[in-house]
DSSP file (Angstrom, degrees, kcal/mol; ACC not computed):
  #  RESIDUE AA STRUCTURE BP1 BP2  ACC     N-H-->O    O-->H-N    N-H-->O    O-->H-N    TCO  KAPPA ALPHA  PHI   PSI    X-CA   Y-CA   Z-CA
    1    1 A M     >        0   0    0      0, 0.0     4,-1.7     0, 0.0     3,-0.4   0.000 360.0 360.0 360.0 -41.8   44.8  -20.0  -18.3
    2    2 A P  H  >  +     0   0    0      0, 0.0     4,-1.9     0, 0.0     5,-0.2   0.857 360.0  56.1 -62.0 -31.2   44.5  -17.7  -15.3
    3    3 A G  H  > S+     0   0    0      1,-0.2     4,-1.7     2,-0.2     5,-0.1   0.871 104.8  52.3 -65.7 -35.9   45.4  -14.7  -17.4
    4    4 A L  H  > S+     0   0    0     -3,-0.4     4,-1.8     2,-0.2    -1,-0.2   0.885 108.9  49.5 -67.6 -39.8   42.5  -15.5  -19.8
    5    5 A L  H  X S+     0   0    0     -4,-1.7     4,-1.8     1,-0.2    -2,-0.2   0.889 109.8  51.3 -67.4 -38.3   40.0  -15.6  -17.0
    6    6 A D  H  X S+     0   0    0     -4,-1.9     4,-1.7     1,-0.2    -1,-0.2   0.882 108.0  52.8 -65.3 -36.5   41.2  -12.3  -15.6
    7    7 A K  H  X S+     0   0    0     -4,-1.7     4,-1.7     1,-0.2    -1,-0.2   0.891 107.4  51.5 -66.3 -39.3   40.9  -10.7  -19.0
    8    8 A R  H  X S+     0   0    0     -4,-1.8     4,-1.0     1,-0.2    -1,-0.2   0.895 108.9  51.0 -64.6 -39.0   37.3  -11.9  -19.3
    9    9 A R  H  < S+     0   0    0     -4,-1.8    -1,-0.2     1,-0.2    -2,-0.2   0.849 108.1  52.5 -68.4 -33.3   36.4  -10.4  -16.0
   10   10 A E  H  < S+     0   0    0     -4,-1.7    -1,-0.2     1,-0.2    -2,-0.2   0.867 109.2  49.0 -69.5 -36.1   37.9   -7.1  -16.9
   11   11 A N  H  < S+     0   0    0     -4,-1.7     2,-0.4    -5,-0.1    -1,-0.2   0.684  90.8  97.1 -77.1 -18.2   35.9   -6.8  -20.1
   12   12 A R     <  -     0   0    0     -4,-1.0     2,-0.2    -3,-0.2     3,-0.0  -0.576  69.6-138.9 -79.5 128.9   32.6   -7.6  -18.4
   13   13 A D        -     0   0    0     -2,-0.4     2,-0.2     1,-0.1    -2,-0.1  -0.553  27.3-103.1 -81.3 149.7   30.4   -4.7  -17.5
   14   14 A E        -     0   0    0     -2,-0.2     2,-0.3     1,-0.1    -1,-0.1  -0.535  36.3-118.3 -73.8 137.8   28.7   -4.7  -14.1
   15   15 A A        -     0   0    0     -2,-0.2     2,-0.4    -3,-0.0    -1,-0.1  -0.552  33.5-171.6 -76.4 138.0   25.0   -5.5  -14.4
   16   16 A S        -     0   0    0     -2,-0.3    -1,-0.0     2,-0.0     0, 0.0  -0.979  20.6-132.1-131.8 146.6   22.7   -2.8  -13.2
   17   17 A I        -     0   0    0     -2,-0.4     2,-0.5     2,-0.0    -2,-0.0  -0.854  24.4-128.1 -97.3 121.8   18.9   -2.8  -12.6
   18   18 A P        +     0   0    0      0, 0.0     3,-0.1     0, 0.0     4,-0.1  -0.576  31.8 174.3 -71.3 119.3   17.2    0.2  -14.2
   19   19 A T     >  +     0   0    0     -2,-0.5     4,-0.7     1,-0.1     3,-0.3   0.297  50.1  97.8-110.1   8.4   15.1    1.7  -11.3
   20   20 A A  H  > S+     0   0    0      1,-0.2     4,-0.6     2,-0.2     3,-0.4   0.906  89.8  41.9 -65.4 -40.8   13.8    4.8  -13.0
   21   21 A G  H  > S+     0   0    0      1,-0.2     4,-2.2     2,-0.2    -1,-0.2   0.600  95.8  80.9 -81.9 -10.2   10.4    3.2  -13.9
   22   22 A M  H  > S+     0   0    0     -3,-0.3     4,-2.2     1,-0.2    -1,-0.2   0.886  91.1  49.8 -66.2 -37.9   10.0    1.5  -10.6
   23   23 A A  H  X S+     0   0    0     -4,-0.7     4,-2.4    -3,-0.4    -1,-0.2   0.895 109.9  52.0 -66.4 -39.1    8.7    4.6   -8.9
   24   24 A D  H  X S+     0   0    0     -4,-0.6     4,-2.2     1,-0.2    -2,-0.2   0.924 111.0  46.7 -61.9 -44.0    6.2    5.2  -11.7
   25   25 A I  H  X S+     0   0    0     -4,-2.2     4,-2.5     2,-0.2    -2,-0.2   0.892 110.7  53.0 -66.2 -39.1    4.9    1.6  -11.3
   26   26 A A  H  X S+     0   0    0     -4,-2.2     4,-2.2     1,-0.2    -2,-0.2   0.920 111.1  45.9 -62.9 -43.4    4.7    2.0   -7.5
   27   27 A F  H  X S+     0   0    0     -4,-2.4     4,-2.6     2,-0.2    -1,-0.2   0.881 111.5  52.1 -68.0 -37.0    2.6    5.1   -7.8
   28   28 A L  H  X S+     0   0    0     -4,-2.2     4,-2.5     2,-0.2    -2,-0.2   0.915 111.2  47.2 -64.4 -41.6    0.4    3.6  -10.4
   29   29 A L  H  X S+     0   0    0     -4,-2.5     4,-2.5     2,-0.2     5,-0.2   0.903 111.5  51.5 -65.3 -39.8   -0.2    0.6   -8.2
   30   30 A L  H  X S+     0   0    0     -4,-2.2     4,-2.1     2,-0.2    -2,-0.2   0.932 112.3  45.1 -61.5 -46.3   -0.9    2.8   -5.2
   31   31 A I  H  X S+     0   0    0     -4,-2.6     4,-2.2     2,-0.2     5,-0.2   0.899 111.5  54.0 -64.5 -40.9   -3.4    4.9   -7.2
   32   32 A F  H  X S+     0   0    0     -4,-2.5     4,-2.3     1,-0.2    -2,-0.2   0.938 111.6  43.6 -59.4 -48.1   -5.0    1.7   -8.6
   33   33 A F  H  X S+     0   0    0     -4,-2.5     4,-1.3     1,-0.2    -1,-0.2   0.846 112.5  52.9 -70.6 -32.3   -5.6    0.2   -5.1
   34   34 A L  H  < S+     0   0    0     -4,-2.1    -1,-0.2    -5,-0.2    -2,-0.2   0.882 114.2  42.8 -66.6 -36.8   -6.8    3.5   -3.7
   35   35 A V  H  < S+     0   0    0     -4,-2.2    -2,-0.2     1,-0.2    -1,-0.2   0.874 118.6  42.3 -77.2 -37.7   -9.4    3.8   -6.5
   36   36 A T  H  < S+     0   0    0     -4,-2.3     2,-0.3    -5,-0.2    -2,-0.2   0.611  91.5  98.4 -89.2 -11.8  -10.6    0.2   -6.5
   37   37 A T     <  -     0   0    0     -4,-1.3     2,-0.5    -5,-0.2    -4,-0.0  -0.576  65.4-142.0 -79.7 135.8  -10.7   -0.3   -2.7
   38   38 A T        -     0   0    0     -2,-0.3     2,-0.6     2,-0.0    -2,-0.1  -0.831  10.6-151.3 -96.1 134.7  -14.1    0.0   -1.1
   39   39 A I        -     0   0    0     -2,-0.5     2,-0.7     2,-0.0    -2,-0.0  -0.921   7.7-142.1-109.1 120.7  -14.1    1.7    2.3
   40   40 A N        -     0   0    0     -2,-0.6     2,-0.7     1,-0.0    -2,-0.0  -0.719  13.6-152.8 -82.9 117.8  -16.9    0.6    4.7
   41   41 A V        -     0   0    0     -2,-0.7     2,-0.2     2,-0.0    -2,-0.0  -0.821  13.9-133.8 -93.5 119.1  -18.0    3.7    6.6
   42   42 A D        -     0   0    0     -2,-0.7     3,-0.1     1,-0.1    -1,-0.0  -0.520   7.6-155.8 -72.6 135.8  -19.4    2.7   10.0
   43   43 A T        -     0   0    0      1,-0.4     2,-0.3    -2,-0.2    -1,-0.1   0.536  58.7 -78.9 -88.5  -6.4  -22.7    4.4   10.8
   44   44 A G        -     0   0    0      2,-0.0     2,-0.5     0, 0.0    -1,-0.4  -0.830  64.2 -44.8 137.8-175.6  -22.2    4.0   14.5
   45   45 A I        -     0   0    0     -2,-0.3     2,-0.9    -3,-0.1    -3,-0.0  -0.786  54.9-124.5 -91.8 126.9  -22.4    1.4   17.2
   46   46 A G        +     0   0    0     -2,-0.5     2,-0.4     2,-0.0    -2,-0.0  -0.594  47.7 158.2 -73.6 107.4  -25.6   -0.7   17.0
   47   47 A M        -     0   0    0     -2,-0.9     2,-0.7     2,-0.0    -2,-0.0  -0.973  41.6-134.1-132.3 145.8  -27.2   -0.3   20.4
   48   48 A T        -     0   0    0     -2,-0.4    -2,-0.0     0, 0.0     0, 0.0  -0.895  30.9-161.2 -97.2 115.1  -30.7   -0.7   21.7
   49   49 A L        -     0   0    0     -2,-0.7     3,-0.1     1,-0.1    -2,-0.0  -0.641  21.9-104.1 -96.8 152.5  -31.4    2.4   23.9
   50   50 A P        -     0   0    0      0, 0.0    -1,-0.1     0, 0.0     3,-0.1  -0.321  52.0 -84.6 -68.2 158.9  -34.1    2.6   26.6
   51   51 A P        -     0   0    0      0, 0.0     2,-0.1     0, 0.0     0, 0.0  -0.234  53.4 -91.3 -64.1 155.6  -37.2    4.7   25.6
   52   52 A K        -     0   0    0     -3,-0.1     2,-0.1     1,-0.1    -3,-0.0  -0.422  42.3-121.0 -69.4 137.5  -37.1    8.4   26.2
   53   53 A L        -     0   0    0     -2,-0.1    -1,-0.1    -3,-0.1     5,-0.0  -0.464  24.3-111.6 -78.2 151.1  -38.3    9.7   29.5
   54   54 A K    >   -     0   0    0     -2,-0.1     3,-1.6     1,-0.1    -1,-0.1  -0.450  32.2-108.5 -75.0 156.6  -41.2   12.1   29.8
   55   55 A P  T 3  S+     0   0    0      0, 0.0    -1,-0.1     0, 0.0    -2,-0.1   0.796 118.1  51.6 -59.3 -28.9  -40.3   15.6   31.0
   56   56 A D  T 3  S+     0   0    0      2,-0.1     2,-0.3     0, 0.0    -3,-0.0   0.548  93.9  90.4 -87.9  -5.2  -42.0   15.0   34.4
   57   57 A Q    <   -     0   0    0     -3,-1.6    -4,-0.1     2,-0.0     0, 0.0  -0.665  67.5-141.4 -91.3 145.2  -40.2   11.7   35.1
   58   58 A K              0   0    0     -2,-0.3    -4,-0.1     1,-0.1    -2,-0.1  -0.789 360.0 360.0-100.5 148.3  -36.9   11.6   37.0
   59   59 A P              0   0    0      0, 0.0    -1,-0.1     0, 0.0    -2,-0.0   0.509 360.0 360.0 -70.7 360.0  -34.2    9.1   35.9
């Protein structure tokens, strides 16, 4: 019986994962998320500033 099990293991090919398309899928997902993501552009910090001084006034 042990000889039969060894023979089966010898005939079995090693399983491999095809990774050629994985890079393509990664780049497609990257492009998809770059295109569909909205980027909020800040217009600045919301601050209430004091009124502008007249030219003859000192700070």
